[in-house]
Residue frames relative to the residue before (quaternion, step in Angstrom):
aa qw qx qy qz dx dy dz
M 1.0000 0.0000 0.0000 0.0000 0.00 0.00 0.00
L 0.5997 0.5644 -0.3328 0.4594 3.51 1.21 -0.57
F 0.6574 0.5054 -0.3278 0.4527 3.56 0.95 -0.84
F 0.6123 0.5633 -0.2917 0.4719 3.54 1.13 -0.94
T 0.6393 0.5314 -0.3022 0.4664 3.64 1.04 -0.74
L 0.6688 0.5077 -0.2587 0.4775 3.44 1.07 -1.08
Y 0.6334 0.5267 -0.3199 0.4680 3.47 1.04 -0.78
Q 0.6354 0.4992 -0.3492 0.4744 3.65 0.95 -0.76
I 0.6488 0.4851 -0.3606 0.4623 3.66 0.84 -0.78
V 0.6826 0.4453 -0.3384 0.4704 3.69 0.68 -0.87
D 0.5821 0.5721 -0.3714 0.4426 3.66 0.96 -0.65
Y 0.6565 0.5046 -0.2862 0.4822 3.59 0.85 -1.05
L 0.6795 0.5052 -0.2911 0.4453 3.62 0.83 -0.95
I 0.6587 0.5077 -0.2815 0.4788 3.49 1.05 -0.81
N 0.6281 0.5345 -0.3205 0.4659 3.53 1.07 -0.58
I 0.6128 0.5277 -0.3252 0.4901 3.43 1.13 -0.85
I 0.6681 0.5076 -0.3312 0.4317 3.64 0.81 -1.05
V 0.6194 0.5782 -0.3140 0.4283 3.55 0.97 -0.88
F 0.6615 0.5225 -0.2610 0.4703 3.41 0.99 -1.12
V 0.6465 0.5016 -0.2975 0.4919 3.62 0.94 -0.96
V 0.6524 0.5004 -0.3327 0.4618 3.66 0.86 -0.71
I 0.6164 0.5437 -0.2922 0.4890 3.58 1.10 -0.82
V 0.6501 0.4932 -0.2985 0.4950 3.62 0.96 -0.99
Q 0.6521 0.5157 -0.3139 0.4585 3.55 0.77 -0.93
F 0.6758 0.5097 -0.3011 0.4391 3.57 0.78 -0.90
V 0.6803 0.4723 -0.2945 0.4769 3.58 0.96 -0.95
L 0.6192 0.5280 -0.3548 0.4605 3.49 0.98 -0.86
G 0.6341 0.5349 -0.3315 0.4494 3.63 0.83 -0.98
L 0.6822 0.4868 -0.3179 0.4433 3.61 0.82 -0.82
L 0.6291 0.5423 -0.3242 0.4528 3.55 1.13 -0.87
I 0.6464 0.4922 -0.3198 0.4874 3.68 1.09 -0.85
A 0.6651 0.5324 -0.3091 0.4226 3.61 0.90 -0.95
F 0.7372 0.3742 -0.2247 0.5157 3.57 1.02 -0.70
N 0.5047 -0.6895 0.4125 0.3157 3.58 1.18 0.23
V 0.3457 0.7094 -0.5366 0.2989 3.64 1.03 0.64
V 0.7505 0.1139 -0.0970 0.6437 3.56 1.05 -0.77
N 0.3396 -0.7401 0.5464 0.1958 3.51 -1.28 0.48
M 0.4769 -0.6536 0.5085 0.2948 3.60 -1.18 0.82
H 0.5674 0.5883 -0.4050 0.4098 3.65 1.10 -0.17
N 0.5713 0.5202 -0.3967 0.4956 3.60 1.22 -0.12
Q 0.5125 -0.6875 0.4398 0.2667 3.51 -0.78 1.26
F 0.6612 0.5217 -0.3384 0.4197 3.56 0.77 -0.85
V 0.6732 0.5013 -0.2882 0.4609 3.55 0.82 -1.11
S 0.6548 0.5295 -0.2995 0.4484 3.62 1.03 -0.94
A 0.6428 0.5134 -0.3143 0.4737 3.58 1.00 -0.92
I 0.7195 0.4262 -0.3036 0.4566 3.55 0.62 -0.97
Y 0.6698 0.4810 -0.3472 0.4465 3.71 0.86 -0.53
T 0.6008 0.5489 -0.3136 0.4892 3.57 1.19 -0.67
A 0.6647 0.4904 -0.2780 0.4903 3.63 0.94 -0.98
L 0.7061 0.4360 -0.3286 0.4510 3.68 0.80 -0.84
N 0.6110 0.5220 -0.3584 0.4751 3.63 1.17 -0.51
A 0.6809 0.4357 -0.3376 0.4823 3.66 0.90 -0.62
I 0.6212 0.4949 -0.3985 0.4586 3.61 0.92 -0.28
L 0.7726 0.4186 -0.2029 0.4321 3.61 0.85 -0.99
E 0.5265 0.6824 -0.3838 0.3314 3.58 1.20 -0.64
P 0.6638 0.5030 -0.3380 0.4383 3.67 0.84 -0.71
M 0.6857 0.4620 -0.2624 0.4975 3.55 1.16 -0.52
L 0.7249 0.4447 -0.2642 0.4549 3.52 1.03 -0.71
K 0.5793 0.6438 -0.3478 0.3591 3.62 1.13 -0.71
P 0.6781 0.4528 -0.3293 0.4762 3.68 0.90 -0.57
I 0.6197 0.5457 -0.3193 0.4649 3.50 1.14 -0.71
R 0.6572 0.5145 -0.2828 0.4726 3.60 1.09 -0.76
K 0.5822 0.5606 -0.3443 0.4777 3.55 1.19 -0.59
I 0.7194 0.4492 -0.2688 0.4565 3.66 0.90 -0.88
M 0.7259 0.4998 -0.2692 0.3883 3.45 0.91 -0.96
P 0.5149 -0.6449 0.4377 0.3569 3.65 -0.99 0.45
N 0.5672 -0.5974 0.4449 0.3513 3.56 -1.12 0.49
T 0.1280 -0.8185 0.5597 0.0196 3.57 -0.58 1.17
G 0.6408 -0.5481 0.3448 0.4124 3.59 1.13 0.27
A 0.8515 -0.1415 0.1284 0.4882 3.51 -0.83 -0.91
I 0.6853 0.4681 -0.2623 0.4924 3.54 1.11 -0.63
D 0.1734 -0.7730 0.6074 0.0580 3.51 -0.85 1.03
F 0.1672 -0.8115 0.5588 0.0351 3.63 -0.57 1.25
S 0.4558 0.7047 -0.4730 0.2682 3.58 1.11 0.03
P 0.6072 0.5424 -0.3967 0.4240 3.65 0.99 -0.48
M 0.6584 0.5237 -0.3040 0.4471 3.47 1.05 -0.86
V 0.6204 0.5404 -0.3141 0.4737 3.55 1.18 -0.87
L 0.6133 0.5434 -0.3205 0.4753 3.63 1.11 -0.82
I 0.6682 0.5033 -0.2997 0.4588 3.52 0.78 -0.94
I 0.6641 0.4693 -0.3262 0.4820 3.60 0.80 -0.94
G 0.6869 0.4720 -0.3302 0.4431 3.72 0.73 -0.88
L 0.6677 0.4874 -0.3331 0.4535 3.58 0.98 -0.55
T 0.6334 0.5056 -0.3131 0.4952 3.52 1.20 -0.57
I 0.6124 0.5016 -0.3580 0.4952 3.61 1.06 -0.39
L 0.6467 0.5187 -0.3302 0.4514 3.44 0.96 -0.78
Q 0.6256 0.5302 -0.3371 0.4625 3.63 1.10 -0.85
I 0.6309 0.5049 -0.3403 0.4810 3.66 0.97 -0.82
I 0.6814 0.4894 -0.3215 0.4392 3.68 0.64 -0.85
L 0.6835 0.4762 -0.2724 0.4815 3.54 0.87 -0.93
G 0.6475 0.5001 -0.3322 0.4693 3.58 0.96 -0.70
N 0.6417 0.5059 -0.3388 0.4664 3.57 0.93 -0.65
L 0.6186 0.5467 -0.3116 0.4705 3.55 1.13 -0.90
A 0.6800 0.5060 -0.2865 0.4467 3.53 0.89 -1.03
R 0.6544 0.5032 -0.2924 0.4827 3.63 1.04 -0.68
A 0.6707 0.4783 -0.3054 0.4777 3.52 0.99 -0.78
Y 0.8036 0.2884 -0.1515 0.4982 3.62 0.86 -0.76
G 0.6062 0.5633 -0.3873 0.4064 3.55 1.19 -0.14
């Protein structure tokens, strides 16, 4: 029962991280296409905070991945890795829970 509870907590945290990655990606696209402006303090603060939260997770992935030019695939790799972790932990929780 304890392992299943821990799995639920980790699952919830992973879902939050995936949501933050998606928000950062969408905000980055909006900034790149000049829909929102980085001169706006609110947009700048949110984008800076999201980058500060995600950079410790994305930096090791960027070191391993080859340079693909303007496209950064590290958020996608992070989401895939976290999803694989969710599947593994879910199966362990069901087996031992």
